[in-house]
N, C-alpha and C positions, 0 to 999 in steps of 0.2 A: 300805091305803095308796093314795095318790093317784098317778096317772100324770102329774101336773102337773110341769112343769119349774120348778124354783125357782132363781133367781139370788140370791146373797147375798154379803155381805162375809165373807171368811174370818176365822177366829180362829186363835190360836196352836195350838190342838188339831188344826187341819186340815193341819199341815205335812207329815205322812207321806202323807196322801192326795194332796195337791198334788204332792209329789215323784213319787208313783207315776203320776199322770195325765200329768205332763210326760214321764217316762221312756217310757211307752207311746206317747205322741203323737209324740215326736221319733225313735223307733226307725227310722221309715222313712227318716230322713235320715242314718243311720249309714253312713259311707263315701262319701256324696255331697257333703259339705261340707268344704271345705279353707279355713281350719282347721276342725277338728271343732267342732260346736256346744258351747257351754258348758252347754247343757241336760243333756249327758251327765254332768256333774259335780254336778248337783243331787242333794241328799239331804234327808231330813227335817231334818237339822241345818242345812244351808245355807238351806233355806226358812225355818226358824224364825228364823235369824239375820237374814234379809232382813225378815221381818215385824217382828222386834224393833227394827230400825233405821228403821222408818217406811214401808217398802214395804207396800202393801196388795195384796190379792188378791181377785178376784171369782171365785166358783165357781158352776158349774151342776150341779145335782143332780136326780135323779129317783128316787123311792122310796128315799131315803137313800144312793144311790150317786152318787159324784162322777163326772161324765162329761166335765167340761171346766173350765178355769180360765184366768185371765190375771193377770199381775202388773202393778201400776201404781204410778207414783210421779211426783210433780211435778218438772218440769224446765223451767226458763227460762220460766215463765208458762204452760206447757202441761202436760197430763197425758200421760206417756209410758207405753206399754204394751209388754210383752214376754212371752215364753213363752206366747203364745196356744196353747192345747192343747185338743184334743178327742180322746178315746180312739177308736181305730179302729171299735169296734162302734157308736159313736154318730154317726159321720160321715154327711153327707148329709141332716141334719135341720135345718140352719140354725143350729146352736149357735155356730159362729164368729161369724156375723153378730149373734146375740143377745148374745154376750159383748162384741163391739165396741160395739154400741149401749149396753150397760150402762156401758162405759168412757166413751163420749161423754156419757151422762147424768150420770155422776159428775163429769166435767170441768165440765159446765154447773152442777151443784150447787155446785161449788167456785168458780165465777166465773172459770174459766180461759178463755183465748182460743182454745185449740185442743188437738188430740190429735196425738201423734207416735208413730212406731214406726221400727224398723229391720228390714230384710228382706234376706236374702242375694240377691245378684245371680242366682245359679243357680236360685232358686226362683220361676220366672216365673208359675206358677199362683197363688202367694200374692200376687205383685205385682198380678196382674190382679184378684184379689178386692179388694185394698185400693184400687186405682184405681176399681173399680166403686162403691165406697162413698165416693168423694170425696177420697181421699188422693192427694197429688201429691208427686213427688220434689222434695226440697230440696237434697240433696247426696249424694255418694258418698264412702265412706271405705274405707281398707285396714286390715285387722286388723294388729296389731303383727307385724313381720317380713315383711310383704308389700308389694311395690311397687305393684301394681295394686289398684284398688278391689275389695273383696269383699262390700260391703254397700251398700244404698241406704237413705238416711234419707227418710222420708215424713212429711207433715203434712197435717192437715185443719183449717182454721179453723172455729170454731164461730160460729153466727149470734149 
């Protein structure tokens, strides 16, 4: 087997592995996010349903093991990404940046004008990563039932 990292578009058969990667990746946020992340409600069935309705996923694998993933879908002329996930054992290897670069390349292939994301206000490390990659805040919003903003919307225009 090769130790080469492979990034590829997910298939319906990847739903269980994607759900597992998301669960492992978001566990560090349990109890830190109010409201709790919707990632904790992901399951093989919810991922399969998302893939069935036109959401795509890009996965990162090494030696047949899924180490990371990101969900993408078109939104208002841009490509939106969410559930950016890297399993704890694979962190610090640049996988998040590689997945984001893959999202940006996909947006370019589709002829879209930019890439969007949402990030929780309390996750300042994530915000710094996105800012370092050229993403800028476009707005803030509150989750249903909250008066004050809980998340930041960010966007990066593509050349």
